[in-house]
C-alpha positions as CSV (number, residue, x, y, z in Angstrom):
1,M,0.0,0.0,0.0
2,K,1.1,3.6,-0.6
3,I,1.0,6.0,2.3
4,R,1.6,9.7,1.9
5,Y,2.9,12.1,4.5
6,T,3.8,15.8,4.8
7,I,7.4,16.2,5.9
8,T,8.8,19.5,7.0
9,G,12.1,20.8,8.4
10,L,14.4,19.4,5.7
11,D,17.2,21.8,4.7
12,C,18.1,20.6,1.2
13,P,17.3,18.1,-1.5
14,N,20.4,16.1,-0.6
15,C,19.1,15.7,3.0
16,A,15.7,14.6,1.6
17,A,17.4,11.9,-0.5
18,K,19.5,10.7,2.5
19,L,16.4,10.5,4.7
20,A,14.5,8.6,2.0
21,N,17.3,6.1,1.7
22,M,17.3,5.6,5.5
23,I,13.5,5.0,5.6
24,E,13.7,2.7,2.6
25,G,16.3,0.6,4.4
26,K,13.9,-0.2,7.3
27,E,12.3,-3.6,7.5
28,G,8.8,-3.5,6.0
29,I,9.3,-0.5,3.8
30,S,9.8,-1.4,0.2
31,S,10.1,2.2,-1.2
32,A,10.4,5.8,0.1
33,K,10.4,8.9,-2.0
34,I,10.6,12.5,-0.8
35,N,9.7,15.4,-3.0
36,F,11.7,18.3,-1.4
37,L,9.7,21.1,-3.1
38,T,6.2,19.8,-2.2
39,E,7.4,18.4,1.2
40,K,5.6,15.1,0.4
41,L,6.9,11.7,1.4
42,T,5.4,8.6,-0.3
43,V,6.1,5.2,1.3
44,E,5.2,1.8,-0.1
45,T,4.8,-0.8,2.5
46,E,3.0,-3.9,3.6
47,L,2.8,-2.6,7.2
48,N,-0.3,-1.0,8.5
49,E,-0.5,2.8,8.7
50,R,0.3,2.9,12.4
51,E,3.5,0.7,12.1
52,A,4.7,2.6,9.0
53,Y,4.2,6.0,10.7
54,G,6.2,4.8,13.7
55,I,9.1,3.8,11.5
56,V,9.0,7.0,9.4
57,E,8.7,9.3,12.4
58,S,11.5,7.6,14.5
59,T,13.8,7.5,11.5
60,A,13.1,11.2,10.7
61,K,13.8,12.2,14.4
62,A,17.0,10.2,14.4
63,F,18.1,12.0,11.2
64,S,17.2,15.5,12.6
65,R,15.0,16.5,15.5
66,D,13.8,19.5,13.5
67,I,11.9,17.3,11.0
68,K,8.2,16.9,11.5
69,V,6.1,14.1,9.9
70,E,2.3,14.5,9.5
71,K,-0.2,12.0,8.1
């Protein structure tokens, strides 16, 4: 299933790409793409929405505490 989030607090497109790679490397996440300009994150996963959100949020916070993820 595809889940979309709004992600704010990223400083540059390079940071967005690094964070997407970190999220994509997590178990249960098959794909993660961040559009830096629109601040949208799209995740493909077999996990339920709650589990996926937990992974995305914890990974984003580990990357930078300034990043906010909203459903």
